[in-house]
N, C-alpha and C positions, 0 to 999 in steps of 0.2 A: 504494500500500500504506500502511495506517494505521500510525503509530508507536504505541508502548505508551502514551505520554502522551496521544495523541489518543483512543485507545480508552478510557482511564480518564476523560478529560474527557467523552466522549459517554455513558459508562455512569453517570456521577455523577448526572445529573438523574433518571434512572430509579430508581436506588437510593434517592435522597433521597425521591422520590415514594412508593416502597414503604414506606420507614420512616415517612413522614408518614401514610400510610393505616393502618399498624399502630398508630401512636399514637392516631389518631382512633378506631379500633376498640376499643382498650383503654379509652379515655375514655368511649366510648359505653356499654359494658357497665357501667361505674362509675356513669354518670348514671342509667341505668335502675334499678340497685340502690338508688341514693340517692333515687329518686323525682323526679329532675329530667327530667321527660318532654319538656318543651318543648325543652330543650337537646339531648336525645337525638334528637328529631325533626329538629332542624336539622342535626345531624351526619349523620343518614341522608341528608338531602338533599344535603349537601356531598359525601358519598361517591358518591351517585348521579351528580352532575356530573363528579366525577373519573373514575369508572369508565367512564361513557359517552364522555367525551372521549378516553380511552385505548382505547376499543372493547373493554373487558373486560365484555362483555355477560353472560356466564354468571355471573361473580362478582357482578355488580350484581343480577341476577335473584334469586339465592339470598339476598343481603343484604336486599333489599327484601321478599321473601316472609317470611323469618323475622322481620324487623323489624316488619312489619305485624301478624303474629300476636302478637308480644311486646307491642306497644303496645295492641292490642285487649284482650289478657288483663289489662292494667292499667287497663281502662276508658277508654283514650285512643282512642276509636273514630274521631273526626275525623282524628287524626294517622295512625291505622292505615289508614283509607280513602284518605288522601292518598298513602301509600306504595303502596297498591294501584294508584292511578292512575299513579304513577311507574313501577310495574312494567309496566303496559300501554304506557307511553311507551317503555320499554326494549325490550319485545318488538317494537314497531313500528320502532324505530331499528335493531334487529338484522336485521330483515327476516323474511319468512315462512320458517318452518322446520317443515315438516309432521312431521318425525321426532319432535319433542317437543311437538307441539300438544296431544295428549291430556293430557299431564302438566300443562301450564299452564292448560288449561281446567279441570282438576280443582282445581288450586291456587287459581286465581282464584275458582272456585266456593266453595272452602273459606273464603277471606277474606270473601266476601259472606255466607256462612252464619253466620259469627261476628259479623256486624254486626247491631245491633238495627234494627227498623223505623224508629225515631225518628232514625236517623243520616241527616242530609240528604244527605251525600255518597254514600250507598249508591245512590241512584237514578242519579247520574252514573256511578258505577262499573259498574252493571248495563248502562246504555246503551253505554258504551265497550266492555265485555267482549263484548256481543252483536255489535257492529260488528267488533271484532277477530276474534272466532271465525269469523264468516262469511268474512272475507277470508283468514285463514290456512288454514282447512280447505276452503274452496270450497263449504261448505254454506250455502245461503241459504234462509230469512232469518236463519240463525244455526246454531251447532253444536247438534245434538240433545242431546248429553250436558250441555251448559250449560243448555239449557232444562229438562231434567229436574231439575237441581240447583235452579234458580230456582223451579220448580213446587213442589218439596218445601219450600223456604223459605217461600213464601207460604201453602202449605197448613198448615204448622205454626203460622203466625201467624193462621190463621182467615180469610185473604183468599181465599175460594173462587173469586171471579171471576177474579182474576189467576192463581191456580193453575190454573184450568180452561184459560185461554188457553195457558199454557206447557205443560201436559200435552198439549194438542193439537199442539204443535210439537215434541215430543220424539221423535217417530217410534216410539212404543211404543203401538200401538193397543190391545193387551190391557190395559195399565195405564190408558190414556185411557178405555176403555170402563168399567172398574171404577170409576174416579173419577167419571165421569158418573152412574153408578148411585147412588153414595153421595150426590152433590149432589142428584140428583132426589129421592131418598128422604128426605133431611133438610131440603131447602129448597125443593123444587119443588112445584108443584100437580099433582094427579092428572091433570088435563087436558093436562099438558105432557110426559107420559112419552115421546111420540114427538118433540116439538119439540127436546128436549135433544140427542138423538143426531143428528137430521137437520141441525140447525144446525152441529154439530161436523163431521159428515161432509162437508157442502157446503163448509165452510171448508177442510178438508184437501184435498179434490179441487181447489179453487181454487188451492191452493199446490202443485199437481202432486205430491201425495203420496197416490196412489191406494192403495198397499199399506196404509199406516196407516189410511186411511179405511175400507177393507174390514175390517181387523182390529178397529177401533173398533166398527163396526156389528155385526159377528158377536158380539163379546164382550157388547156392551150388550143385544142382542136375545136372546141365549142365556141370560144370567144375571140379567136384570132380572126380578124376581118377577111384575111385571104384564104381561110379554111371554112370557118363558120358551119361546121357539121357536128351533129350529136353522135353519129355512129358511122361505121364503114358502110359502103366503100368510100374511100377518099380519092381525090384527084391525084394526090402525091403518092407514088408507090411505096415509099418508105413508111408512110403512116399506116398503110395497109399491112406492111410487114410487122409493125408493132402490134397492131390489132390481132393478127394471127399468133404472134409470139405469146401474148397474154393467154390466149385460149389453149395453146400447146403446153404451157407451164403446168396446167392441171393434169395433163395426161402423162407428163414426164417421158414422152416418147422420143428417144434420142434420134432414131432414124428420121422421124418426121421433122425434128428440129434441124437436122443437117440438110434435109431436102428443102426446107423453107429458106435456109441461108443460101443454098445453091440457087434457088429460084430467083432470089433478089440480089444475087452477087453483084451485078452491074451497078445497082443503086448503092449497095453497102460499100462498094469500093470508092465511092465519092469521099469517104472519110476513112483514112487508114486506121484510125483509132478504134473503129467499130470492131475490127477483128479481135482486138485484145479484150474488149468487153464481152463479145459473144463467146470467146474461148472460156472466160471465167463463168459466164452464165451456163454454158454447156456443162461445166464441171459441177457447179452448185445445184442446178435445177434439173439436169437431164442425165446425170451419172456418167458423163464423159470422163475419160482418163485425163488427169492434169498434165500440162505440158512439162517437158523436161527442163527447159531453160527457165531461169528466174527473171522476173521483170526488174528493170532498174527503177529506182525510186526518185521522185523529184517533187518540187513544190516550194512556194515562197517561204514557208515556215520551217524548212529544213527537216531534220530527222524525225521530229515529233509528229508533225502532220503526215509525213511520208509513211511512217510506220502505221499510223492509224488508218490511213486511207488505203494502205496496201497496194500502192502503185496506181490507184484508179485515176489520179489526176496528172500523170506524168506527161500527157500530151498537151495539157492546157496551155503551156507556155508557147506552143507552136501554132495555136489556133489562128492568130491574126495573120500569119504568113501563109498558112496553108488553105485559108478560105473555108475553115470548118464552121461548125455551128456557133462558135464563139467569135467569128470574124467580125470586124468592125470597119465602118467607113471612116471613123475618126475617133478622137478621144473627147467626146462631149461630156458635160457634167452629168446629166441624167438623173440628178437628185430629185427632180420634180415628179418623178414617176410614182412615188408613193403618196403624193398629195391627193 
């Protein structure tokens, strides 16, 4: 049994620690008000180490989130992004907690939204957030809600290519179809009206997201003014190919799948990337043997997004030159398309 003096002695370090944290918090607010942002940033980092050492993860998360937004609002974006990265560190140290995953996906997305495109650390924050969201939610290659936030960010900045990629991953086929229509109408060639949606649909099927692929296809073909049809047959042969592909996926008939690809080979050859998608679809949905050679990986965000997408987007960087579904007439803003 502990004596009163022993209890006091054991409690003293904790109490001193709490008083120390309170003093740092008070000084932190004063530093921000006085414009001493570097000092404030260092105090946030100090508190991060103290809180995580004491396993006070919830307090640490709230501190870092509010601190990141405060510093960003003072045009201290590098420091704010750094606190965002520490926030992700804290979430990882705390361990996966699906109960509040949606909350922190939204909050991390809010931090990213507040950062300008010129902030170098933003790319790292995006990479880390995608990886964390996939692990905590079990949604691979990343949480759809986060992808939707990222898509909106890049769309507002006029980066339609990255916006298109993320809209395809947000599992909202209706939205994805509408965005593809906007991009095709503002930046695509008339001859690419079918390529835009076929490329997107094949990528979504390759990621085992048939529902979104079907919704994307239905929305695009129904509301695109140059197609404007609710069902097959379509004037564009590739659209009929996708229609038959969806129907064959239920039968899992490999020979019928190969025959369909042979029948539409001339149209499919318009985009060399289609062969890669169809090879993966053949393996995933029709039981074909996987190819011996491994695909090379690529993408703006390096190894993280490359591993997550498993090579699906490796051709996207060449779209503008090759006249594929992502081809553009020029680099317009395009941010008005969500209005």
